[in-house]
N, CA, C, O and the ligand as a Tripos MOL2 file, in Angstrom:
@<TRIPOS>MOLECULE
protein
  289   287    73     0     0
PROTEIN
NO_CHARGES

@<TRIPOS>ATOM
      1 N          -9.3260    3.9480  -21.6430 N.3       1 MET1
      2 CA         -9.7110    3.3560  -20.3640 C.3       1 MET1
      3 C          -9.8120    4.4440  -19.2980 C.2       1 MET1
      4 O          -8.9330    5.3000  -19.1950 O.2       1 MET1
      5 N         -10.8610    4.4100  -18.5230 N.am      2 PRO2
      6 CA        -10.9380    5.3930  -17.4310 C.3       2 PRO2
      7 C          -9.9090    5.0950  -16.3600 C.2       2 PRO2
      8 O          -9.5770    3.9400  -16.0940 O.2       2 PRO2
      9 N          -9.4210    6.1370  -15.7650 N.am      3 LYS3
     10 CA         -8.4780    5.9380  -14.6710 C.3       3 LYS3
     11 C          -9.2250    5.4330  -13.4410 C.2       3 LYS3
     12 O         -10.3680    5.8220  -13.2000 O.2       3 LYS3
     13 N          -8.5820    4.5730  -12.6700 N.am      4 PRO4
     14 CA         -9.2510    4.1080  -11.4530 C.3       4 PRO4
     15 C          -9.4830    5.2730  -10.4960 C.2       4 PRO4
     16 O          -8.6990    6.2190  -10.4280 O.2       4 PRO4
     17 N         -10.5690    5.1710   -9.7720 N.am      5 THR5
     18 CA        -10.8960    6.2390   -8.8250 C.3       5 THR5
     19 C         -10.7210    5.7890   -7.3890 C.2       5 THR5
     20 O         -10.8680    6.5810   -6.4580 O.2       5 THR5
     21 N         -10.4070    4.5130   -7.2110 N.am      6 THR6
     22 CA        -10.1910    4.0110   -5.8610 C.3       6 THR6
     23 C          -8.9610    3.1150   -5.8520 C.2       6 THR6
     24 O          -8.5270    2.6130   -6.8890 O.2       6 THR6
     25 N          -8.4210    2.9300   -4.6810 N.am      7 VAL7
     26 CA         -7.4220    1.8960   -4.4630 C.3       7 VAL7
     27 C          -8.0840    0.8060   -3.6250 C.2       7 VAL7
     28 O          -8.9120    1.0860   -2.7590 O.2       7 VAL7
     29 N          -7.7090   -0.4230   -3.8940 N.am      8 THR8
     30 CA         -8.2710   -1.5430   -3.1530 C.3       8 THR8
     31 C          -7.1520   -2.3230   -2.5080 C.2       8 THR8
     32 O          -6.1520   -2.6410   -3.1510 O.2       8 THR8
     33 N          -7.3200   -2.6290   -1.2440 N.am      9 CYS9
     34 CA         -6.3430   -3.4200   -0.5160 C.3       9 CYS9
     35 C          -6.2810   -4.8150   -1.1220 C.2       9 CYS9
     36 O          -7.3140   -5.4270   -1.3930 O.2       9 CYS9
     37 N          -5.0600   -5.3180   -1.3350 N.am     10 THR10
     38 CA         -4.9370   -6.6630   -1.9000 C.3      10 THR10
     39 C          -4.9950   -7.7320   -0.8200 C.2      10 THR10
     40 O          -4.9380   -8.9200   -1.1360 O.2      10 THR10
     41 N          -5.1060   -7.3470    0.4290 N.am     11 ARG11
     42 CA         -5.1900   -8.3050    1.5240 C.3      11 ARG11
     43 C          -6.5950   -8.4310    2.0780 C.2      11 ARG11
     44 O          -6.9080   -9.4280    2.7270 O.2      11 ARG11
     45 N          -7.4400   -7.4590    1.8430 N.am     12 CYS12
     46 CA         -8.8350   -7.5360    2.2580 C.3      12 CYS12
     47 C          -9.6380   -6.7330    1.2420 C.2      12 CYS12
     48 O          -9.1590   -6.4840    0.1350 O.2      12 CYS12
     49 N         -10.8180   -6.3380    1.5930 N.am     13 THR13
     50 CA        -11.6710   -5.6770    0.6080 C.3      13 THR13
     51 C         -11.7620   -4.1770    0.8340 C.2      13 THR13
     52 O         -12.6050   -3.5070    0.2370 O.2      13 THR13
     53 N         -10.9080   -3.6520    1.6850 N.am     14 ALA14
     54 CA        -10.9640   -2.2120    1.9530 C.3      14 ALA14
     55 C         -10.6070   -1.4200    0.7000 C.2      14 ALA14
     56 O          -9.7280   -1.8070   -0.0700 O.2      14 ALA14
     57 N         -11.2940   -0.3250    0.5170 N.am     15 THR15
     58 CA        -10.9850    0.5730   -0.5840 C.3      15 THR15
     59 C         -10.8960    1.9970   -0.0590 C.2      15 THR15
     60 O         -11.4140    2.3230    1.0100 O.2      15 THR15
     61 N         -10.2350    2.8210   -0.8270 N.am     16 ALA16
     62 CA        -10.1640    4.2420   -0.4970 C.3      16 ALA16
     63 C         -10.2500    5.0200   -1.7860 C.2      16 ALA16
     64 O          -9.7610    4.5800   -2.8270 O.2      16 ALA16
     65 N         -10.8700    6.1670   -1.7130 N.am     17 LEU17
     66 CA        -10.9640    7.0210   -2.8870 C.3      17 LEU17
     67 C          -9.6070    7.6400   -3.1950 C.2      17 LEU17
     68 O          -8.9040    8.1060   -2.2980 O.2      17 LEU17
     69 N          -9.2530    7.6390   -4.4630 N.am     18 LEU18
     70 CA         -8.0430    8.3410   -4.8760 C.3      18 LEU18
     71 C          -8.3450    9.8400   -4.9470 C.2      18 LEU18
     72 O          -9.3880   10.2450   -5.4600 O.2      18 LEU18
     73 N          -7.4440   10.6430   -4.4390 N.am     19 PRO19
     74 CA         -7.6620   12.0900   -4.5780 C.3      19 PRO19
     75 C          -7.7130   12.4790   -6.0480 C.2      19 PRO19
     76 O          -6.9580   11.9510   -6.8640 O.2      19 PRO19
     77 N          -8.5860   13.3820   -6.3740 N.am     20 GLU20
     78 CA         -8.7220   13.7900   -7.7760 C.3      20 GLU20
     79 C          -7.4490   14.4160   -8.3170 C.2      20 GLU20
     80 O          -7.1670   14.3310   -9.5120 O.2      20 GLU20
     81 N          -6.6890   15.0370   -7.4460 N.am     21 ASP21
     82 CA         -5.4510   15.6520   -7.9110 C.3      21 ASP21
     83 C          -4.2890   14.6590   -7.9590 C.2      21 ASP21
     84 O          -3.1480   15.0300   -8.2390 O.2      21 ASP21
     85 N          -4.6010   13.3930   -7.6800 N.am     22 ARG22
     86 CA         -3.5890   12.3270   -7.7650 C.3      22 ARG22
     87 C          -2.4650   12.5250   -6.7590 C.2      22 ARG22
     88 O          -1.3900   11.9450   -6.9090 O.2      22 ARG22
     89 N          -2.6960   13.3120   -5.7700 N.am     23 ASN23
     90 CA         -1.7040   13.4630   -4.7150 C.3      23 ASN23
     91 C          -1.9190   12.3490   -3.7030 C.2      23 ASN23
     92 O          -2.8430   12.3910   -2.8900 O.2      23 ASN23
     93 N          -1.0460   11.3550   -3.7710 N.am     24 HIS24
     94 CA         -1.2520   10.1680   -2.9440 C.3      24 HIS24
     95 C          -0.7740   10.3440   -1.5110 C.2      24 HIS24
     96 O          -0.9200    9.4330   -0.6950 O.2      24 HIS24
     97 N          -0.2130   11.4880   -1.1960 N.am     25 SER25
     98 CA          0.3790   11.6260    0.1320 C.3      25 SER25
     99 C          -0.6740   11.5040    1.2220 C.2      25 SER25
    100 O          -0.3780   11.0730    2.3360 O.2      25 SER25
    101 N          -1.9090   11.8860    0.8960 N.am     26 ARG26
    102 CA         -2.9530   11.7660    1.9150 C.3      26 ARG26
    103 C          -3.2640   10.3010    2.1990 C.2      26 ARG26
    104 O          -3.5070    9.9280    3.3460 O.2      26 ARG26
    105 N          -3.2570    9.4750    1.1630 N.am     27 LEU27
    106 CA         -3.4630    8.0420    1.3840 C.3      27 LEU27
    107 C          -2.3090    7.4700    2.1880 C.2      27 LEU27
    108 O          -2.5000    6.6750    3.1090 O.2      27 LEU27
    109 N          -1.1180    7.8900    1.8210 N.am     28 TRP28
    110 CA          0.0680    7.4240    2.5470 C.3      28 TRP28
    111 C          -0.0430    7.8170    4.0270 C.2      28 TRP28
    112 O           0.1890    6.9980    4.9150 O.2      28 TRP28
    113 N          -0.3960    9.0620    4.2710 N.am     29 ASP29
    114 CA         -0.5130    9.5320    5.6470 C.3      29 ASP29
    115 C          -1.5960    8.7660    6.4020 C.2      29 ASP29
    116 O          -1.5120    8.6110    7.6200 O.2      29 ASP29
    117 N          -2.5980    8.2940    5.6940 N.am     30 ALA30
    118 CA         -3.6760    7.5480    6.3320 C.3      30 ALA30
    119 C          -3.2760    6.1010    6.6140 C.2      30 ALA30
    120 O          -4.0150    5.3750    7.2800 O.2      30 ALA30
    121 N          -2.1130    5.6760    6.1130 N.am     31 GLY31
    122 CA         -1.6420    4.3320    6.4080 C.3      31 GLY31
    123 C          -1.6920    3.3780    5.2350 C.2      31 GLY31
    124 O          -1.3570    2.2030    5.3840 O.2      31 GLY31
    125 N          -2.1030    3.8550    4.0670 N.am     32 TRP32
    126 CA         -2.0790    3.0130    2.8730 C.3      32 TRP32
    127 C          -0.6620    2.9070    2.3520 C.2      32 TRP32
    128 O           0.0900    3.8820    2.3540 O.2      32 TRP32
    129 N          -0.3000    1.6970    1.9020 N.am     33 ARG33
    130 CA          1.0080    1.4790    1.2910 C.3      33 ARG33
    131 C           0.7930    0.6870    0.0120 C.2      33 ARG33
    132 O          -0.1390   -0.1120   -0.0820 O.2      33 ARG33
    133 N           1.6560    0.9080   -0.9740 N.am     34 TRP34
    134 CA          1.4800    0.1970   -2.2330 C.3      34 TRP34
    135 C           2.8140    0.0010   -2.9100 C.2      34 TRP34
    136 O           3.7330    0.8090   -2.7740 O.2      34 TRP34
    137 N           2.8980   -1.1040   -3.6500 N.am     35 ILE35
    138 CA          4.0240   -1.3570   -4.5490 C.3      35 ILE35
    139 C           3.3910   -1.5980   -5.9010 C.2      35 ILE35
    140 O           3.0700   -2.7380   -6.2350 O.2      35 ILE35
    141 N           3.2070   -0.5690   -6.6710 N.am     36 GLY36
    142 CA          2.4890   -0.7250   -7.9120 C.3      36 GLY36
    143 C           1.0230   -1.0200   -7.6440 C.2      36 GLY36
    144 O           0.6060   -1.1320   -6.4910 O.2      36 GLY36
    145 N           0.2410   -1.1450   -8.7110 N.am     37 PRO37
    146 CA         -1.2020   -1.2900   -8.5320 C.3      37 PRO37
    147 C          -1.6350   -2.6400   -7.9920 C.2      37 PRO37
    148 O          -2.7470   -2.7570   -7.4770 O.2      37 PRO37
    149 N          -0.7980   -3.6640   -8.0920 N.am     38 GLU38
    150 CA         -1.2440   -4.9990   -7.7100 C.3      38 GLU38
    151 C          -0.9660   -5.3230   -6.2540 C.2      38 GLU38
    152 O          -1.4150   -6.3570   -5.7580 O.2      38 GLU38
    153 N          -0.2560   -4.4850   -5.5790 N.am     39 LEU39
    154 CA          0.1340   -4.8090   -4.2050 C.3      39 LEU39
    155 C          -0.1070   -3.5780   -3.3430 C.2      39 LEU39
    156 O           0.6740   -2.6270   -3.3250 O.2      39 LEU39
    157 N          -1.2100   -3.6430   -2.6390 N.am     40 THR40
    158 CA         -1.6340   -2.4990   -1.8440 C.3      40 THR40
    159 C          -2.0880   -2.9870   -0.4830 C.2      40 THR40
    160 O          -2.7620   -4.0110   -0.3760 O.2      40 THR40
    161 N          -1.7250   -2.2680    0.5380 N.am     41 SER41
    162 CA         -2.2020   -2.6170    1.8730 C.3      41 SER41
    163 C          -2.9270   -1.4270    2.4740 C.2      41 SER41
    164 O          -2.5260   -0.2760    2.3080 O.2      41 SER41
    165 N          -4.0130   -1.7400    3.1810 N.am     42 CYS42
    166 CA         -4.7900   -0.7020    3.8390 C.3      42 CYS42
    167 C          -4.2120   -0.4740    5.2380 C.2      42 CYS42
    168 O          -3.3290   -1.2120    5.6760 O.2      42 CYS42
    169 N          -4.7010    0.5290    5.9210 N.am     43 PRO43
    170 CA         -4.1490    0.8230    7.2610 C.3      43 PRO43
    171 C          -4.3410   -0.3100    8.2660 C.2      43 PRO43
    172 O          -3.6610   -0.3340    9.2920 O.2      43 PRO43
    173 N          -5.2450   -1.2440    7.9980 N.am     44 ASN44
    174 CA         -5.5380   -2.3030    8.9600 C.3      44 ASN44
    175 C          -4.7380   -3.5720    8.7180 C.2      44 ASN44
    176 O          -4.8980   -4.5440    9.4570 O.2      44 ASN44
    177 N          -3.8930   -3.5900    7.7160 N.am     45 ARG45
    178 CA         -3.1390   -4.7940    7.3490 C.3      45 ARG45
    179 C          -1.6540   -4.5240    7.4790 C.2      45 ARG45
    180 O          -1.2290   -3.3680    7.4890 O.2      45 ARG45
    181 N          -0.8470   -5.5960    7.5810 N.am     46 PRO46
    182 CA          0.6030   -5.3640    7.5800 C.3      46 PRO46
    183 C           1.0140   -4.6260    6.3080 C.2      46 PRO46
    184 O           0.5580   -4.9770    5.2190 O.2      46 PRO46
    185 N           1.8480   -3.6340    6.4250 N.am     47 PRO47
    186 CA          2.1950   -2.8340    5.2480 C.3      47 PRO47
    187 C           3.0060   -3.6260    4.2360 C.2      47 PRO47
    188 O           3.9040   -4.3790    4.6130 O.2      47 PRO47
    189 N           2.6960   -3.4610    2.9450 N.am     48 VAL48
    190 CA          3.4810   -4.1090    1.8930 C.3      48 VAL48
    191 C           4.7890   -3.3760    1.6680 C.2      48 VAL48
    192 O           5.6950   -3.8870    1.0090 O.2      48 VAL48
    193 N           4.8830   -2.1810    2.2160 N.am     49 LEU49
    194 CA          6.0660   -1.3580    1.9840 C.3      49 LEU49
    195 C           6.4480   -0.6880    3.2940 C.2      49 LEU49
    196 O           5.6030   -0.1510    4.0090 O.2      49 LEU49
    197 N           7.7230   -0.7320    3.5890 N.am     50 VAL50
    198 CA          8.2150   -0.0080    4.7510 C.3      50 VAL50
    199 C           9.4070    0.8410    4.3100 C.2      50 VAL50
    200 O          10.0530    0.5460    3.3040 O.2      50 VAL50
    201 N           9.6820    1.8660    5.0520 N.am     51 ILE51
    202 CA         10.8200    2.7350    4.7650 C.3      51 ILE51
    203 C          11.7960    2.6120    5.9220 C.2      51 ILE51
    204 O          11.4340    2.8280    7.0790 O.2      51 ILE51
    205 N          13.0350    2.2650    5.6020 N.am     52 ASP52
    206 CA         14.0040    2.0790    6.6690 C.3      52 ASP52
    207 C          14.5880    3.4260    7.0970 C.2      52 ASP52
    208 O          14.2250    4.4790    6.5730 O.2      52 ASP52
    209 N          15.4950    3.3590    8.0550 N.am     53 ASP53
    210 CA         15.9900    4.6190    8.5970 C.3      53 ASP53
    211 C          16.9060    5.3580    7.6310 C.2      53 ASP53
    212 O          17.3050    6.4920    7.8970 O.2      53 ASP53
    213 N          17.2440    4.7150    6.5000 N.am     54 GLN54
    214 CA         17.9890    5.4050    5.4460 C.3      54 GLN54
    215 C          17.0530    6.0140    4.4090 C.2      54 GLN54
    216 O          17.5100    6.6410    3.4530 O.2      54 GLN54
    217 N          15.7500    5.8330    4.5910 N.am     55 GLY55
    218 CA         14.8010    6.3550    3.6230 C.3      55 GLY55
    219 C          14.5680    5.4270    2.4420 C.2      55 GLY55
    220 O          13.8990    5.8030    1.4800 O.2      55 GLY55
    221 N          15.1200    4.2030    2.5090 N.am     56 ARG56
    222 CA         14.9190    3.2690    1.4100 C.3      56 ARG56
    223 C          13.5540    2.6130    1.5120 C.2      56 ARG56
    224 O          13.0580    2.3490    2.6070 O.2      56 ARG56
    225 N          12.9480    2.3510    0.3500 N.am     57 HIS57
    226 CA         11.6620    1.6660    0.3060 C.3      57 HIS57
    227 C          11.9220    0.1720    0.2200 C.2      57 HIS57
    228 O          12.5740   -0.3020   -0.7110 O.2      57 HIS57
    229 N          11.4100   -0.5650    1.1930 N.am     58 LEU58
    230 CA         11.6050   -2.0130    1.2370 C.3      58 LEU58
    231 C          10.2580   -2.6950    1.2960 C.2      58 LEU58
    232 O           9.2690   -2.1240    1.7550 O.2      58 LEU58
    233 N          10.2380   -3.9340    0.8190 N.am     59 ARG59
    234 CA          9.0110   -4.7050    0.9730 C.3      59 ARG59
    235 C           8.7390   -4.9400    2.4400 C.2      59 ARG59
    236 O           9.6370   -5.3070    3.1970 O.2      59 ARG59
    237 N           7.5110   -4.7300    2.8370 N.am     60 GLY60
    238 CA          7.1400   -4.8530    4.2350 C.3      60 GLY60
    239 C           6.5810   -6.2150    4.5450 C.2      60 GLY60
    240 O           6.5210   -7.0800    3.6700 O.2      60 GLY60
    241 N           6.1670   -6.4200    5.7880 N.am     61 PRO61
    242 CA          5.6460   -7.7240    6.2170 C.3      61 PRO61
    243 C           4.3540   -8.1160    5.5060 C.2      61 PRO61
    244 O           3.9690   -9.2840    5.5460 O.2      61 PRO61
    245 N           3.6840   -7.1830    4.8650 N.am     62 GLY62
    246 CA          2.4650   -7.5280    4.1470 C.3      62 GLY62
    247 C           2.7030   -7.9680    2.7170 C.2      62 GLY62
    248 O           1.7740   -8.4140    2.0430 O.2      62 GLY62
    249 N           3.9430   -7.8490    2.2410 N.am     63 ALA63
    250 CA          4.2450   -8.2340    0.8680 C.3      63 ALA63
    251 C           4.4430   -9.7510    0.8010 C.2      63 ALA63
    252 O           5.0290  -10.3320    1.7140 O.2      63 ALA63
    253 N           3.9640  -10.4010   -0.2670 N.am     64 PRO64
    254 CA          3.9830  -11.8680   -0.3170 C.3      64 PRO64
    255 C           5.3680  -12.4780   -0.1900 C.2      64 PRO64
    256 O           5.5130  -13.5340    0.4260 O.2      64 PRO64
    257 N           6.3850  -11.8480   -0.7520 N.am     65 ASP65
    258 CA          7.7030  -12.4620   -0.7230 C.3      65 ASP65
    259 C           8.6580  -11.7130    0.1960 C.2      65 ASP65
    260 O           9.8740  -11.7310    0.0050 O.2      65 ASP65
    261 N           8.0970  -11.0720    1.1690 N.am     66 ALA66
    262 CA          8.9560  -10.3650    2.1230 C.3      66 ALA66
    263 C           9.8270  -11.3670    2.8650 C.2      66 ALA66
    264 O           9.4010  -12.4790    3.1780 O.2      66 ALA66
    265 N          11.0280  -10.9560    3.1310 N.am     67 ARG67
    266 CA         11.9220  -11.8420    3.8850 C.3      67 ARG67
    267 C          11.6230  -11.7730    5.3780 C.2      67 ARG67
    268 O          12.0240  -12.6520    6.1410 O.2      67 ARG67
    269 N          10.9340  -10.7490    5.7760 N.am     68 LEU68
    270 CA         10.5870  -10.6300    7.1810 C.3      68 LEU68
    271 C           9.0670  -10.6210    7.3080 C.2      68 LEU68
    272 O           8.3570  -10.2880    6.3590 O.2      68 LEU68
    273 N           8.5910  -10.9810    8.4550 N.am     69 GLY69
    274 CA          7.1800  -10.8300    8.7250 C.3      69 GLY69
    275 C           6.3400  -12.0110    8.2820 C.2      69 GLY69
    276 O           6.8490  -13.1070    8.0500 O.2      69 GLY69
    277 N           5.0580  -11.7670    8.1700 N.am     70 VAL70
    278 CA          4.1050  -12.8430    7.9620 C.3      70 VAL70
    279 C           4.1260  -13.3400    6.5220 C.2      70 VAL70
    280 O           4.3480  -12.5490    5.6060 O.2      70 VAL70
    281 N           3.9020  -14.6250    6.3040 N.am     71 PRO71
    282 CA          3.7790  -15.1370    4.9330 C.3      71 PRO71
    283 C           2.4710  -14.6850    4.3040 C.2      71 PRO71
    284 O           1.5450  -14.2620    4.9970 O.2      71 PRO71
    285 N           2.4090  -14.7800    3.0030 N.am     72 ALA72
    286 CA          1.2060  -14.3630    2.2830 C.3      72 ALA72
    287 C           0.0410  -15.2950    2.6210 C.2      72 ALA72
    288 O          -1.0650  -15.1100    2.1130 O.2      72 ALA72
    289 ZN         -6.8840   -4.3560    3.8560 Zn       73 ZN73
@<TRIPOS>BOND
     1     1     2 1
     2     2     3 1
     3     3     4 2
     4     3     5 am
     5     5     6 1
     6     6     7 1
     7     7     8 2
     8     7     9 am
     9     9    10 1
    10    10    11 1
    11    11    12 2
    12    11    13 am
    13    13    14 1
    14    14    15 1
    15    15    16 2
    16    15    17 am
    17    17    18 1
    18    18    19 1
    19    19    20 2
    20    19    21 am
    21    21    22 1
    22    22    23 1
    23    23    24 2
    24    23    25 am
    25    25    26 1
    26    26    27 1
    27    27    28 2
    28    27    29 am
    29    29    30 1
    30    30    31 1
    31    31    32 2
    32    31    33 am
    33    33    34 1
    34    34    35 1
    35    35    36 2
    36    35    37 am
    37    37    38 1
    38    38    39 1
    39    39    40 2
    40    39    41 am
    41    41    42 1
    42    42    43 1
    43    43    44 2
    44    43    45 am
    45    45    46 1
    46    46    47 1
    47    47    48 2
    48    47    49 am
    49    49    50 1
    50    50    51 1
    51    51    52 2
    52    51    53 am
    53    53    54 1
    54    54    55 1
    55    55    56 2
    56    55    57 am
    57    57    58 1
    58    58    59 1
    59    59    60 2
    60    59    61 am
    61    61    62 1
    62    62    63 1
    63    63    64 2
    64    63    65 am
    65    65    66 1
    66    66    67 1
    67    67    68 2
    68    67    69 am
    69    69    70 1
    70    70    71 1
    71    71    72 2
    72    71    73 am
    73    73    74 1
    74    74    75 1
    75    75    76 2
    76    75    77 am
    77    77    78 1
    78    78    79 1
    79    79    80 2
    80    79    81 am
    81    81    82 1
    82    82    83 1
    83    83    84 2
    84    83    85 am
    85    85    86 1
    86    86    87 1
    87    87    88 2
    88    87    89 am
    89    89    90 1
    90    90    91 1
    91    91    92 2
    92    91    93 am
    93    93    94 1
    94    94    95 1
    95    95    96 2
    96    95    97 am
    97    97    98 1
    98    98    99 1
    99    99   100 2
   100    99   101 am
   101   101   102 1
   102   102   103 1
   103   103   104 2
   104   103   105 am
   105   105   106 1
   106   106   107 1
   107   107   108 2
   108   107   109 am
   109   109   110 1
   110   110   111 1
   111   111   112 2
   112   111   113 am
   113   113   114 1
   114   114   115 1
   115   115   116 2
   116   115   117 am
   117   117   118 1
   118   118   119 1
   119   119   120 2
   120   119   121 am
   121   121   122 1
   122   122   123 1
   123   123   124 2
   124   123   125 am
   125   125   126 1
   126   126   127 1
   127   127   128 2
   128   127   129 am
   129   129   130 1
   130   130   131 1
   131   131   132 2
   132   131   133 am
   133   133   134 1
   134   134   135 1
   135   135   136 2
   136   135   137 am
   137   137   138 1
   138   138   139 1
   139   139   140 2
   140   139   141 am
   141   141   142 1
   142   142   143 1
   143   143   144 2
   144   143   145 am
   145   145   146 1
   146   146   147 1
   147   147   148 2
   148   147   149 am
   149   149   150 1
   150   150   151 1
   151   151   152 2
   152   151   153 am
   153   153   154 1
   154   154   155 1
   155   155   156 2
   156   155   157 am
   157   157   158 1
   158   158   159 1
   159   159   160 2
   160   159   161 am
   161   161   162 1
   162   162   163 1
   163   163   164 2
   164   163   165 am
   165   165   166 1
   166   166   167 1
   167   167   168 2
   168   167   169 am
   169   169   170 1
   170   170   171 1
   171   171   172 2
   172   171   173 am
   173   173   174 1
   174   174   175 1
   175   175   176 2
   176   175   177 am
   177   177   178 1
   178   178   179 1
   179   179   180 2
   180   179   181 am
   181   181   182 1
   182   182   183 1
   183   183   184 2
   184   183   185 am
   185   185   186 1
   186   186   187 1
   187   187   188 2
   188   187   189 am
   189   189   190 1
   190   190   191 1
   191   191   192 2
   192   191   193 am
   193   193   194 1
   194   194   195 1
   195   195   196 2
   196   195   197 am
   197   197   198 1
   198   198   199 1
   199   199   200 2
   200   199   201 am
   201   201   202 1
   202   202   203 1
   203   203   204 2
   204   203   205 am
   205   205   206 1
   206   206   207 1
   207   207   208 2
   208   207   209 am
   209   209   210 1
   210   210   211 1
   211   211   212 2
   212   211   213 am
   213   213   214 1
   214   214   215 1
   215   215   216 2
   216   215   217 am
   217   217   218 1
   218   218   219 1
   219   219   220 2
   220   219   221 am
   221   221   222 1
   222   222   223 1
   223   223   224 2
   224   223   225 am
   225   225   226 1
   226   226   227 1
   227   227   228 2
   228   227   229 am
   229   229   230 1
   230   230   231 1
   231   231   232 2
   232   231   233 am
   233   233   234 1
   234   234   235 1
   235   235   236 2
   236   235   237 am
   237   237   238 1
   238   238   239 1
   239   239   240 2
   240   239   241 am
   241   241   242 1
   242   242   243 1
   243   243   244 2
   244   243   245 am
   245   245   246 1
   246   246   247 1
   247   247   248 2
   248   247   249 am
   249   249   250 1
   250   250   251 1
   251   251   252 2
   252   251   253 am
   253   253   254 1
   254   254   255 1
   255   255   256 2
   256   255   257 am
   257   257   258 1
   258   258   259 1
   259   259   260 2
   260   259   261 am
   261   261   262 1
   262   262   263 1
   263   263   264 2
   264   263   265 am
   265   265   266 1
   266   266   267 1
   267   267   268 2
   268   267   269 am
   269   269   270 1
   270   270   271 1
   271   271   272 2
   272   271   273 am
   273   273   274 1
   274   274   275 1
   275   275   276 2
   276   275   277 am
   277   277   278 1
   278   278   279 1
   279   279   280 2
   280   279   281 am
   281   281   282 1
   282   282   283 1
   283   283   284 2
   284   283   285 am
   285   285   286 1
   286   286   287 1
   287   287   288 2
@<TRIPOS>SUBSTRUCTURE
     1 MET1         2 RESIDUE 1 A MET
     2 PRO2         6 RESIDUE 1 A PRO
     3 LYS3        10 RESIDUE 1 A LYS
     4 PRO4        14 RESIDUE 1 A PRO
     5 THR5        18 RESIDUE 1 A THR
     6 THR6        22 RESIDUE 1 A THR
     7 VAL7        26 RESIDUE 1 A VAL
     8 THR8        30 RESIDUE 1 A THR
     9 CYS9        34 RESIDUE 1 A CYS
    10 THR10       38 RESIDUE 1 A THR
    11 ARG11       42 RESIDUE 1 A ARG
    12 CYS12       46 RESIDUE 1 A CYS
    13 THR13       50 RESIDUE 1 A THR
    14 ALA14       54 RESIDUE 1 A ALA
    15 THR15       58 RESIDUE 1 A THR
    16 ALA16       62 RESIDUE 1 A ALA
    17 LEU17       66 RESIDUE 1 A LEU
    18 LEU18       70 RESIDUE 1 A LEU
    19 PRO19       74 RESIDUE 1 A PRO
    20 GLU20       78 RESIDUE 1 A GLU
    21 ASP21       82 RESIDUE 1 A ASP
    22 ARG22       86 RESIDUE 1 A ARG
    23 ASN23       90 RESIDUE 1 A ASN
    24 HIS24       94 RESIDUE 1 A HIS
    25 SER25       98 RESIDUE 1 A SER
    26 ARG26      102 RESIDUE 1 A ARG
    27 LEU27      106 RESIDUE 1 A LEU
    28 TRP28      110 RESIDUE 1 A TRP
    29 ASP29      114 RESIDUE 1 A ASP
    30 ALA30      118 RESIDUE 1 A ALA
    31 GLY31      122 RESIDUE 1 A GLY
    32 TRP32      126 RESIDUE 1 A TRP
    33 ARG33      130 RESIDUE 1 A ARG
    34 TRP34      134 RESIDUE 1 A TRP
    35 ILE35      138 RESIDUE 1 A ILE
    36 GLY36      142 RESIDUE 1 A GLY
    37 PRO37      146 RESIDUE 1 A PRO
    38 GLU38      150 RESIDUE 1 A GLU
    39 LEU39      154 RESIDUE 1 A LEU
    40 THR40      158 RESIDUE 1 A THR
    41 SER41      162 RESIDUE 1 A SER
    42 CYS42      166 RESIDUE 1 A CYS
    43 PRO43      170 RESIDUE 1 A PRO
    44 ASN44      174 RESIDUE 1 A ASN
    45 ARG45      178 RESIDUE 1 A ARG
    46 PRO46      182 RESIDUE 1 A PRO
    47 PRO47      186 RESIDUE 1 A PRO
    48 VAL48      190 RESIDUE 1 A VAL
    49 LEU49      194 RESIDUE 1 A LEU
    50 VAL50      198 RESIDUE 1 A VAL
    51 ILE51      202 RESIDUE 1 A ILE
    52 ASP52      206 RESIDUE 1 A ASP
    53 ASP53      210 RESIDUE 1 A ASP
    54 GLN54      214 RESIDUE 1 A GLN
    55 GLY55      218 RESIDUE 1 A GLY
    56 ARG56      222 RESIDUE 1 A ARG
    57 HIS57      226 RESIDUE 1 A HIS
    58 LEU58      230 RESIDUE 1 A LEU
    59 ARG59      234 RESIDUE 1 A ARG
    60 GLY60      238 RESIDUE 1 A GLY
    61 PRO61      242 RESIDUE 1 A PRO
    62 GLY62      246 RESIDUE 1 A GLY
    63 ALA63      250 RESIDUE 1 A ALA
    64 PRO64      254 RESIDUE 1 A PRO
    65 ASP65      258 RESIDUE 1 A ASP
    66 ALA66      262 RESIDUE 1 A ALA
    67 ARG67      266 RESIDUE 1 A ARG
    68 LEU68      270 RESIDUE 1 A LEU
    69 GLY69      274 RESIDUE 1 A GLY
    70 VAL70      278 RESIDUE 1 A VAL
    71 PRO71      282 RESIDUE 1 A PRO
    72 ALA72      286 RESIDUE 1 A ALA
    73 ZN73       289 GROUP 0 **** ****
């Protein structure tokens, strides 16, 4: 199977090209967040992932079962 070359927001139809070197930090810096391949948010949507002040990765307001924020 070919590797995917883009990421697609699971909340809208936005896509972004994956860097060829698989360094996702540029996508992260651009505002993309993801929890595995099925849950991705673009910079224009509530993030599916947030990082707290301890550096922990938590589900964000864009995640369907988040305890905080908007419902799916
Ligand atoms: Zn989106």
